[in-house]
Biopython code that builds the backbone (N, CA, C, O; Angstrom):
import numpy as np
from Bio.PDB.StructureBuilder import StructureBuilder

atoms = [
    (1, "UNK", "N", (-7.315, 12.780, -0.479)),
    (1, "UNK", "CA", (-8.356, 11.899, 0.023)),
    (1, "UNK", "C", (-8.936, 11.070, -1.117)),
    (1, "UNK", "O", (-9.164, 9.871, -0.960)),
    (2, "UNK", "N", (-9.174, 11.704, -2.261)),
    (2, "UNK", "CA", (-9.737, 10.985, -3.408)),
    (2, "UNK", "C", (-8.773, 9.903, -3.880)),
    (2, "UNK", "O", (-9.182, 8.777, -4.166)),
    (3, "UNK", "N", (-7.492, 10.250, -3.959)),
    (3, "UNK", "CA", (-6.484, 9.294, -4.403)),
    (3, "UNK", "C", (-6.416, 8.086, -3.471)),
    (3, "UNK", "O", (-6.366, 6.946, -3.932)),
    (4, "UNK", "N", (-6.414, 8.332, -2.164)),
    (4, "UNK", "CA", (-6.339, 7.237, -1.199)),
    (4, "UNK", "C", (-7.594, 6.364, -1.257)),
    (4, "UNK", "O", (-7.504, 5.141, -1.143)),
    (5, "UNK", "N", (-8.741, 6.975, -1.432)),
    (5, "UNK", "CA", (-9.991, 6.216, -1.542)),
    (5, "UNK", "C", (-9.946, 5.309, -2.762)),
    (5, "UNK", "O", (-10.332, 4.142, -2.688)),
    (6, "UNK", "N", (-9.475, 5.844, -3.888)),
    (6, "UNK", "CA", (-9.396, 5.066, -5.120)),
    (6, "UNK", "C", (-8.373, 3.941, -5.011)),
    (6, "UNK", "O", (-8.664, 2.799, -5.369)),
    (7, "UNK", "N", (-7.166, 4.261, -4.514)),
    (7, "UNK", "CA", (-6.149, 3.217, -4.408)),
    (7, "UNK", "C", (-6.565, 2.140, -3.410)),
    (7, "UNK", "O", (-6.299, 0.959, -3.629)),
    (8, "UNK", "N", (-7.205, 2.531, -2.333)),
    (8, "UNK", "CA", (-7.675, 1.548, -1.350)),
    (8, "UNK", "C", (-8.727, 0.626, -1.951)),
    (8, "UNK", "O", (-8.732, -0.576, -1.683)),
    (9, "UNK", "N", (-9.612, 1.184, -2.757)),
    (9, "UNK", "CA", (-10.638, 0.367, -3.426)),
    (9, "UNK", "C", (-10.000, -0.604, -4.406)),
    (9, "UNK", "O", (-10.412, -1.761, -4.483)),
    (10, "UNK", "N", (-9.006, -0.155, -5.152)),
    (10, "UNK", "CA", (-8.328, -1.031, -6.114)),
    (10, "UNK", "C", (-7.544, -2.141, -5.415)),
    (10, "UNK", "O", (-7.578, -3.294, -5.843)),
    (11, "UNK", "N", (-6.841, -1.791, -4.342)),
    (11, "UNK", "CA", (-6.082, -2.805, -3.586)),
    (11, "UNK", "C", (-7.050, -3.789, -2.923)),
    (11, "UNK", "O", (-6.782, -4.990, -2.891)),
    (12, "UNK", "N", (-8.159, -3.296, -2.402)),
    (12, "UNK", "CA", (-9.170, -4.179, -1.806)),
    (12, "UNK", "C", (-9.728, -5.149, -2.848)),
    (12, "UNK", "O", (-9.890, -6.339, -2.575)),
    (13, "UNK", "N", (-10.020, -4.635, -4.036)),
    (13, "UNK", "CA", (-10.540, -5.495, -5.108)),
    (13, "UNK", "C", (-9.504, -6.528, -5.527)),
    (13, "UNK", "O", (-9.845, -7.689, -5.754)),
    (14, "UNK", "N", (-8.259, -6.122, -5.632)),
    (14, "UNK", "CA", (-7.181, -7.034, -6.066)),
    (14, "UNK", "C", (-6.912, -8.124, -5.032)),
    (14, "UNK", "O", (-6.636, -9.268, -5.394)),
    (15, "UNK", "N", (-6.992, -7.771, -3.731)),
    (15, "UNK", "CA", (-6.668, -8.736, -2.674)),
    (15, "UNK", "C", (-7.876, -9.528, -2.199)),
    (15, "UNK", "O", (-7.726, -10.598, -1.609)),
    (16, "UNK", "N", (-9.076, -9.006, -2.455)),
    (16, "UNK", "CA", (-10.272, -9.656, -1.940)),
    (16, "UNK", "C", (-10.457, -9.431, -0.446)),
    (16, "UNK", "O", (-11.210, -10.151, 0.210)),
    (17, "UNK", "N", (-9.768, -8.429, 0.086)),
    (17, "UNK", "CA", (-9.841, -8.106, 1.512)),
    (17, "UNK", "C", (-10.227, -6.643, 1.663)),
    (17, "UNK", "O", (-9.894, -5.821, 0.810)),
    (18, "UNK", "N", (-10.923, -6.315, 2.734)),
    (18, "UNK", "CA", (-11.309, -4.928, 2.982)),
    (18, "UNK", "C", (-10.106, -4.168, 3.531)),
    (18, "UNK", "O", (-9.639, -4.437, 4.638)),
    (19, "UNK", "N", (-9.616, -3.220, 2.746)),
    (19, "UNK", "CA", (-8.480, -2.404, 3.150)),
    (19, "UNK", "C", (-8.902, -0.946, 3.014)),
    (19, "UNK", "O", (-8.816, -0.376, 1.927)),
    (20, "UNK", "N", (-9.358, -0.338, 4.107)),
    (20, "UNK", "CA", (-9.893, 1.023, 4.035)),
    (20, "UNK", "C", (-8.843, 2.106, 3.794)),
    (20, "UNK", "O", (-9.189, 3.181, 3.303)),
    (21, "UNK", "N", (-7.578, 1.862, 4.123)),
    (21, "UNK", "CA", (-6.538, 2.868, 3.920)),
    (21, "UNK", "C", (-5.248, 2.170, 3.497)),
    (21, "UNK", "O", (-4.417, 1.809, 4.330)),
    (22, "UNK", "N", (-5.102, 1.990, 2.194)),
    (22, "UNK", "CA", (-3.959, 1.237, 1.687)),
    (22, "UNK", "C", (-2.635, 1.980, 1.826)),
    (22, "UNK", "O", (-1.575, 1.363, 1.717)),
    (23, "UNK", "N", (-2.670, 3.263, 2.058)),
    (23, "UNK", "CA", (-1.440, 4.044, 2.138)),
    (23, "UNK", "C", (-1.038, 4.413, 3.562)),
    (23, "UNK", "O", (-0.067, 5.145, 3.759)),
    (24, "UNK", "N", (-1.762, 3.923, 4.542)),
    (24, "UNK", "CA", (-1.406, 4.198, 5.929)),
    (24, "UNK", "C", (-0.072, 3.529, 6.238)),
    (24, "UNK", "O", (0.104, 2.340, 5.971)),
    (25, "UNK", "N", (0.847, 4.271, 6.785)),
    (25, "UNK", "CA", (2.157, 3.718, 7.105)),
    (25, "UNK", "C", (2.225, 3.012, 8.446)),
    (25, "UNK", "O", (3.269, 2.469, 8.805)),
    (26, "UNK", "N", (1.126, 3.011, 9.194)),
    (26, "UNK", "CA", (1.102, 2.335, 10.485)),
    (26, "UNK", "C", (0.671, 0.893, 10.284)),
    (26, "UNK", "O", (-0.465, 0.635, 9.885)),
    (27, "UNK", "N", (1.561, -0.047, 10.556)),
    (27, "UNK", "CA", (1.259, -1.467, 10.403)),
    (27, "UNK", "C", (1.716, -2.211, 11.649)),
    (27, "UNK", "O", (2.803, -1.960, 12.169)),
    (28, "UNK", "N", (0.898, -3.105, 12.111)),
    (28, "UNK", "CA", (1.264, -4.016, 13.184)),
    (28, "UNK", "C", (1.312, -5.389, 12.551)),
    (28, "UNK", "O", (0.346, -5.828, 11.927)),
    (29, "UNK", "N", (2.436, -6.067, 12.710)),
    (29, "UNK", "CA", (2.561, -7.380, 12.081)),
    (29, "UNK", "C", (3.416, -8.295, 12.938)),
    (29, "UNK", "O", (4.196, -7.854, 13.782)),
    (30, "UNK", "N", (3.243, -9.565, 12.693)),
    (30, "UNK", "CA", (4.033, -10.551, 13.415)),
    (30, "UNK", "C", (5.399, -10.716, 12.746)),
    (30, "UNK", "O", (5.610, -10.303, 11.605)),
    (31, "UNK", "N", (6.286, -11.312, 13.468)),
    (31, "UNK", "CA", (7.617, -11.588, 12.937)),
    (31, "UNK", "C", (7.525, -12.467, 11.682)),
    (31, "UNK", "O", (8.302, -12.299, 10.742)),
    (32, "UNK", "N", (6.580, -13.394, 11.678)),
    (32, "UNK", "CA", (6.397, -14.288, 10.531)),
    (32, "UNK", "C", (6.125, -13.497, 9.254)),
    (32, "UNK", "O", (6.659, -13.826, 8.195)),
    (33, "UNK", "N", (5.307, -12.468, 9.348)),
    (33, "UNK", "CA", (5.008, -11.627, 8.190)),
    (33, "UNK", "C", (6.283, -10.935, 7.709)),
    (33, "UNK", "O", (6.586, -10.935, 6.515)),
    (34, "UNK", "N", (7.015, -10.356, 8.631)),
    (34, "UNK", "CA", (8.243, -9.644, 8.286)),
    (34, "UNK", "C", (9.246, -10.578, 7.610)),
    (34, "UNK", "O", (9.906, -10.189, 6.646)),
    (35, "UNK", "N", (9.359, -11.788, 8.105)),
    (35, "UNK", "CA", (10.319, -12.740, 7.546)),
    (35, "UNK", "C", (9.906, -13.258, 6.170)),
    (35, "UNK", "O", (10.766, -13.641, 5.376)),
    (36, "UNK", "N", (8.624, -13.277, 5.879)),
    (36, "UNK", "CA", (8.138, -13.863, 4.617)),
    (36, "UNK", "C", (7.989, -12.868, 3.479)),
    (36, "UNK", "O", (7.975, -13.267, 2.314)),
    (37, "UNK", "N", (7.878, -11.584, 3.789)),
    (37, "UNK", "CA", (7.626, -10.596, 2.740)),
    (37, "UNK", "C", (8.892, -9.787, 2.473)),
    (37, "UNK", "O", (9.432, -9.129, 3.362)),
    (38, "UNK", "N", (9.342, -9.855, 1.239)),
    (38, "UNK", "CA", (10.537, -9.126, 0.819)),
    (38, "UNK", "C", (10.128, -8.168, -0.295)),
    (38, "UNK", "O", (9.769, -8.592, -1.394)),
    (39, "UNK", "N", (10.185, -6.882, 0.000)),
    (39, "UNK", "CA", (9.736, -5.867, -0.944)),
    (39, "UNK", "C", (10.806, -5.554, -1.978)),
    (39, "UNK", "O", (12.003, -5.611, -1.697)),
    (40, "UNK", "N", (10.347, -5.222, -3.186)),
    (40, "UNK", "CA", (11.262, -4.868, -4.267)),
    (40, "UNK", "C", (11.034, -3.454, -4.770)),
    (40, "UNK", "O", (11.779, -2.976, -5.626)),
    (41, "UNK", "N", (10.018, -2.778, -4.253)),
    (41, "UNK", "CA", (9.703, -1.438, -4.733)),
    (41, "UNK", "C", (10.060, -0.378, -3.699)),
    (41, "UNK", "O", (10.002, -0.634, -2.496)),
    (42, "UNK", "N", (10.429, 0.809, -4.165)),
    (42, "UNK", "CA", (10.770, 1.916, -3.268)),
    (42, "UNK", "C", (9.566, 2.811, -3.020)),
    (42, "UNK", "O", (8.532, 2.681, -3.675)),
    (43, "UNK", "N", (9.714, 3.702, -2.083)),
    (43, "UNK", "CA", (8.756, 4.783, -1.909)),
    (43, "UNK", "C", (7.338, 4.365, -1.590)),
    (43, "UNK", "O", (7.095, 3.357, -0.927)),
    (44, "UNK", "N", (6.401, 5.173, -2.083)),
    (44, "UNK", "CA", (4.983, 4.990, -1.781)),
    (44, "UNK", "C", (4.445, 3.648, -2.278)),
    (44, "UNK", "O", (3.484, 3.129, -1.711)),
    (45, "UNK", "N", (5.034, 3.085, -3.306)),
    (45, "UNK", "CA", (4.547, 1.832, -3.872)),
    (45, "UNK", "C", (4.785, 0.650, -2.937)),
    (45, "UNK", "O", (4.123, -0.380, -3.066)),
    (46, "UNK", "N", (5.717, 0.784, -2.000)),
    (46, "UNK", "CA", (6.033, -0.306, -1.084)),
    (46, "UNK", "C", (4.817, -0.700, -0.247)),
    (46, "UNK", "O", (4.633, -1.880, 0.053)),
    (47, "UNK", "N", (3.992, 0.266, 0.131)),
    (47, "UNK", "CA", (2.773, -0.040, 0.901)),
    (47, "UNK", "C", (1.861, -0.969, 0.117)),
    (47, "UNK", "O", (1.328, -1.936, 0.660)),
    (48, "UNK", "N", (1.686, -0.671, -1.159)),
    (48, "UNK", "CA", (0.829, -1.495, -2.011)),
    (48, "UNK", "C", (1.435, -2.875, -2.200)),
    (48, "UNK", "O", (0.739, -3.882, -2.078)),
    (49, "UNK", "N", (2.724, -2.927, -2.495)),
    (49, "UNK", "CA", (3.386, -4.222, -2.677)),
    (49, "UNK", "C", (3.263, -5.076, -1.418)),
    (49, "UNK", "O", (2.990, -6.274, -1.496)),
    (50, "UNK", "N", (3.467, -4.453, -0.260)),
    (50, "UNK", "CA", (3.363, -5.179, 1.002)),
    (50, "UNK", "C", (1.982, -5.816, 1.150)),
    (50, "UNK", "O", (1.874, -7.003, 1.457)),
    (51, "UNK", "N", (0.934, -5.033, 0.932)),
    (51, "UNK", "CA", (-0.436, -5.548, 1.080)),
    (51, "UNK", "C", (-0.723, -6.668, 0.088)),
    (51, "UNK", "O", (-1.344, -7.667, 0.450)),
    (52, "UNK", "N", (-0.283, -6.516, -1.148)),
    (52, "UNK", "CA", (-0.525, -7.551, -2.156)),
    (52, "UNK", "C", (0.191, -8.852, -1.798)),
    (52, "UNK", "O", (-0.388, -9.935, -1.887)),
    (53, "UNK", "N", (1.440, -8.734, -1.397)),
    (53, "UNK", "CA", (2.205, -9.939, -1.036)),
    (53, "UNK", "C", (1.618, -10.610, 0.208)),
    (53, "UNK", "O", (1.509, -11.835, 0.261)),
    (54, "UNK", "N", (1.244, -9.817, 1.197)),
    (54, "UNK", "CA", (0.649, -10.388, 2.413)),
    (54, "UNK", "C", (-0.651, -11.119, 2.087)),
    (54, "UNK", "O", (-0.900, -12.204, 2.613)),
    (55, "UNK", "N", (-1.472, -10.539, 1.233)),
    (55, "UNK", "CA", (-2.731, -11.186, 0.834)),
    (55, "UNK", "C", (-2.450, -12.467, 0.056)),
    (55, "UNK", "O", (-3.094, -13.490, 0.287)),
    (56, "UNK", "N", (-1.496, -12.413, -0.860)),
    (56, "UNK", "CA", (-1.152, -13.606, -1.651)),
    (56, "UNK", "C", (-0.649, -14.744, -0.772)),
    (56, "UNK", "O", (-0.846, -15.915, -1.096)),
    (57, "UNK", "N", (0.000, -14.405, 0.341)),
    (57, "UNK", "CA", (0.514, -15.419, 1.267)),
    (57, "UNK", "C", (-0.541, -15.864, 2.288)),
    (57, "UNK", "O", (-0.278, -16.730, 3.122)),
    (58, "UNK", "N", (-1.728, -15.267, 2.214)),
    (58, "UNK", "CA", (-2.826, -15.695, 3.073)),
    (58, "UNK", "C", (-2.850, -15.095, 4.464)),
    (58, "UNK", "O", (-3.551, -15.600, 5.340)),
    (59, "UNK", "N", (-2.101, -14.029, 4.683)),
    (59, "UNK", "CA", (-2.118, -13.397, 5.994)),
    (59, "UNK", "C", (-3.441, -12.677, 6.218)),
    (59, "UNK", "O", (-4.075, -12.213, 5.271)),
    (60, "UNK", "N", (-3.849, -12.591, 7.474)),
    (60, "UNK", "CA", (-5.093, -11.914, 7.844)),
    (60, "UNK", "C", (-4.862, -10.419, 7.986)),
    (60, "UNK", "O", (-3.753, -9.969, 8.277)),
    (61, "UNK", "N", (-5.928, -9.657, 7.774)),
    (61, "UNK", "CA", (-5.878, -8.204, 7.872)),
    (61, "UNK", "C", (-6.937, -7.729, 8.854)),
    (61, "UNK", "O", (-8.001, -8.338, 8.971)),
    (62, "UNK", "N", (-6.649, -6.660, 9.546)),
    (62, "UNK", "CA", (-7.623, -5.964, 10.379)),
    (62, "UNK", "C", (-7.274, -4.484, 10.314)),
    (62, "UNK", "O", (-6.127, -4.121, 10.054)),
    (63, "UNK", "N", (-8.257, -3.640, 10.547)),
    (63, "UNK", "CA", (-8.031, -2.202, 10.488)),
    (63, "UNK", "C", (-8.548, -1.521, 11.742)),
    (63, "UNK", "O", (-9.566, -1.912, 12.313)),
    (64, "UNK", "N", (-7.836, -0.512, 12.146)),
    (64, "UNK", "CA", (-8.231, 0.332, 13.264)),
    (64, "UNK", "C", (-8.107, 1.767, 12.776)),
    (64, "UNK", "O", (-7.083, 2.148, 12.208)),
    (65, "UNK", "N", (-9.140, 2.555, 12.994)),
    (65, "UNK", "CA", (-9.100, 3.956, 12.551)),
    (65, "UNK", "C", (-8.078, 4.749, 13.363)),
    (65, "UNK", "O", (-8.013, 4.642, 14.587)),
    (66, "UNK", "N", (-7.293, 5.538, 12.659)),
    (66, "UNK", "CA", (-6.387, 6.477, 13.307)),
    (66, "UNK", "C", (-6.657, 7.846, 12.713)),
    (66, "UNK", "O", (-6.972, 7.963, 11.529)),
    (67, "UNK", "N", (-6.539, 8.863, 13.516)),
    (67, "UNK", "CA", (-6.788, 10.216, 13.049)),
    (67, "UNK", "C", (-5.582, 10.721, 12.268)),
    (67, "UNK", "O", (-4.443, 10.581, 12.712)),
    (68, "UNK", "N", (-5.834, 11.298, 11.124)),
    (68, "UNK", "CA", (-4.784, 11.905, 10.319)),
    (68, "UNK", "C", (-4.771, 13.396, 10.608)),
    (68, "UNK", "O", (-5.796, 14.073, 10.520)),
    (69, "UNK", "N", (-3.602, 13.889, 10.950)),
    (69, "UNK", "CA", (-3.465, 15.309, 11.259)),
    (69, "UNK", "C", (-2.442, 15.913, 10.301)),
    (69, "UNK", "O", (-1.264, 15.555, 10.322)),
    (70, "UNK", "N", (-2.908, 16.825, 9.473)),
    (70, "UNK", "CA", (-2.009, 17.532, 8.570)),
    (70, "UNK", "C", (-1.734, 18.916, 9.150)),
    (70, "UNK", "O", (-2.654, 19.629, 9.553)),
    (71, "UNK", "N", (-0.492, 19.272, 9.185)),
    (71, "UNK", "CA", (-0.119, 20.574, 9.745)),
    (71, "UNK", "C", (0.513, 21.461, 8.678)),
    (71, "UNK", "O", (1.453, 22.205, 8.957)),
    (72, "UNK", "N", (0.001, 21.379, 7.475)),
    (72, "UNK", "CA", (0.513, 22.218, 6.398)),
    (72, "UNK", "C", (1.745, 21.665, 5.713)),
    (72, "UNK", "O", (2.361, 22.359, 4.903)),
    (73, "UNK", "N", (2.124, 20.416, 6.022)),
    (73, "UNK", "CA", (3.285, 19.823, 5.369)),
    (73, "UNK", "C", (3.000, 19.654, 3.884)),
    (73, "UNK", "O", (1.860, 19.428, 3.480)),
    (74, "UNK", "N", (4.038, 19.765, 3.085)),
    (74, "UNK", "CA", (3.910, 19.590, 1.651)),
    (74, "UNK", "C", (4.147, 18.118, 1.317)),
    (74, "UNK", "O", (5.069, 17.492, 1.839)),
    (75, "UNK", "N", (3.316, 17.586, 0.454)),
    (75, "UNK", "CA", (3.480, 16.197, 0.027)),
    (75, "UNK", "C", (4.708, 16.067, -0.868)),
    (75, "UNK", "O", (5.001, 16.956, -1.668)),
    (76, "UNK", "N", (5.412, 14.966, -0.729)),
    (76, "UNK", "CA", (6.573, 14.683, -1.575)),
    (76, "UNK", "C", (6.208, 13.716, -2.691)),
    (76, "UNK", "O", (7.073, 13.275, -3.448)),
    (77, "UNK", "N", (4.936, 13.391, -2.789)),
    (77, "UNK", "CA", (4.475, 12.464, -3.815)),
    (77, "UNK", "C", (4.446, 13.177, -5.170)),
    (77, "UNK", "O", (3.958, 14.300, -5.291)),
    (78, "UNK", "N", (4.982, 12.495, -6.180)),
    (78, "UNK", "CA", (4.899, 13.007, -7.549)),
    (78, "UNK", "C", (3.726, 12.287, -8.207)),
    (78, "UNK", "O", (3.806, 11.097, -8.512)),
    (79, "UNK", "N", (2.658, 13.008, -8.418)),
    (79, "UNK", "CA", (1.388, 12.395, -8.811)),
    (79, "UNK", "C", (1.464, 11.438, -9.991)),
    (79, "UNK", "O", (1.026, 10.295, -9.867)),
    (80, "UNK", "N", (1.997, 11.855, -11.120)),
    (80, "UNK", "CA", (1.959, 10.989, -12.309)),
    (80, "UNK", "C", (2.874, 9.790, -12.172)),
    (80, "UNK", "O", (2.458, 8.665, -12.452)),
    (81, "UNK", "N", (4.111, 10.002, -11.749)),
    (81, "UNK", "CA", (5.032, 8.878, -11.608)),
    (81, "UNK", "C", (4.566, 7.922, -10.517)),
    (81, "UNK", "O", (4.618, 6.706, -10.698)),
    (82, "UNK", "N", (4.114, 8.453, -9.397)),
    (82, "UNK", "CA", (3.630, 7.607, -8.310)),
    (82, "UNK", "C", (2.412, 6.816, -8.751)),
    (82, "UNK", "O", (2.295, 5.632, -8.436)),
    (83, "UNK", "N", (1.505, 7.452, -9.475)),
    (83, "UNK", "CA", (0.317, 6.748, -9.980)),
    (83, "UNK", "C", (0.716, 5.639, -10.943)),
    (83, "UNK", "O", (0.209, 4.521, -10.854)),
    (84, "UNK", "N", (1.624, 5.949, -11.862)),
    (84, "UNK", "CA", (2.091, 4.938, -12.826)),
    (84, "UNK", "C", (2.751, 3.765, -12.093)),
    (84, "UNK", "O", (2.492, 2.606, -12.418)),
    (85, "UNK", "N", (3.597, 4.061, -11.113)),
    (85, "UNK", "CA", (4.274, 3.005, -10.361)),
    (85, "UNK", "C", (3.290, 2.191, -9.526)),
    (85, "UNK", "O", (3.445, 0.977, -9.399)),
    (86, "UNK", "N", (2.276, 2.849, -8.954)),
    (86, "UNK", "CA", (1.231, 2.136, -8.213)),
    (86, "UNK", "C", (0.543, 1.133, -9.128)),
    (86, "UNK", "O", (0.332, -0.016, -8.739)),
    (87, "UNK", "N", (0.191, 1.553, -10.333)),
    (87, "UNK", "CA", (-0.488, 0.649, -11.274)),
    (87, "UNK", "C", (0.403, -0.512, -11.678)),
    (87, "UNK", "O", (-0.086, -1.629, -11.847)),
    (88, "UNK", "N", (1.707, -0.275, -11.838)),
    (88, "UNK", "CA", (2.632, -1.371, -12.156)),
    (88, "UNK", "C", (2.634, -2.413, -11.042)),
    (88, "UNK", "O", (2.576, -3.614, -11.304)),
    (89, "UNK", "N", (2.702, -1.944, -9.801)),
    (89, "UNK", "CA", (2.702, -2.868, -8.661)),
    (89, "UNK", "C", (1.362, -3.595, -8.580)),
    (89, "UNK", "O", (1.330, -4.809, -8.380)),
    (90, "UNK", "N", (0.273, -2.876, -8.732)),
    (90, "UNK", "CA", (-1.059, -3.468, -8.653)),
    (90, "UNK", "C", (-1.246, -4.545, -9.717)),
    (90, "UNK", "O", (-1.899, -5.559, -9.469)),
    (91, "UNK", "N", (-0.680, -4.329, -10.892)),
    (91, "UNK", "CA", (-0.830, -5.269, -12.000)),
    (91, "UNK", "C", (0.240, -6.354, -12.015)),
    (91, "UNK", "O", (0.282, -7.180, -12.927)),
    (92, "UNK", "N", (1.109, -6.349, -10.998)),
    (92, "UNK", "CA", (2.086, -7.428, -10.874)),
    (92, "UNK", "C", (3.414, -7.172, -11.546)),
    (92, "UNK", "O", (4.235, -8.083, -11.659)),
    (93, "UNK", "N", (3.642, -5.964, -11.988)),
    (93, "UNK", "CA", (4.921, -5.607, -12.599)),
    (93, "UNK", "C", (5.693, -4.807, -11.557)),
    (93, "UNK", "O", (5.701, -3.576, -11.595)),
    (94, "UNK", "N", (6.342, -5.506, -10.625)),
    (94, "UNK", "CA", (6.884, -4.845, -9.437)),
    (94, "UNK", "C", (8.145, -4.053, -9.657)),
    (94, "UNK", "O", (8.575, -3.352, -8.741)),
    (95, "UNK", "N", (8.766, -4.122, -10.822)),
    (95, "UNK", "CA", (9.940, -3.276, -11.058)),
    (95, "UNK", "C", (9.440, -1.882, -11.421)),
    (95, "UNK", "O", (8.798, -1.689, -12.453)),
    (96, "UNK", "N", (9.740, -0.930, -10.570)),
    (96, "UNK", "CA", (9.302, 0.448, -10.811)),
    (96, "UNK", "C", (10.500, 1.375, -10.820)),
    (96, "UNK", "O", (11.569, 1.027, -10.318)),
    (97, "UNK", "N", (10.321, 2.550, -11.387)),
    (97, "UNK", "CA", (11.384, 3.541, -11.430)),
    (97, "UNK", "C", (11.478, 4.274, -10.102)),
    (97, "UNK", "O", (10.475, 4.485, -9.420)),
    (98, "UNK", "N", (12.673, 4.651, -9.754)),
    (98, "UNK", "CA", (12.868, 5.428, -8.527)),
    (98, "UNK", "C", (12.752, 6.894, -8.855)),
    (98, "UNK", "O", (12.882, 7.738, -7.968)),
]
sb = StructureBuilder()
sb.init_structure("model")
sb.init_model(0)
sb.init_chain("A")
sb.init_seg("    ")
for serial, (resi, resn, name, xyz) in enumerate(atoms, 1):
    if name == "N":
        sb.init_residue(resn, " ", resi, " ")
    sb.init_atom(name, np.array(xyz, "f"), 0.0, 1.0, " ", f" {name:<3s}", serial, name[0])
structure = sb.get_structure()
């Protein structure tokens, strides 16, 4: 929760748009968005890259709360590498390690 709050605040500051959950994998978008945004990063960083590119292209954002339900699943996120790769994407260095 702390990590998502921090990354969402950083992505919101970088884009100038209110993004309460930057890591939510649920996105509704138009075909135009899909055709214009071409991601270069793998894994968890793709969410951040997508939001940054969409903001840079001037697309509008809206948020709807969804309930998160954890059932004891183990996270596959590697904290240090994922954090480092997130910062690379946030700072505009989109080539990240897999």
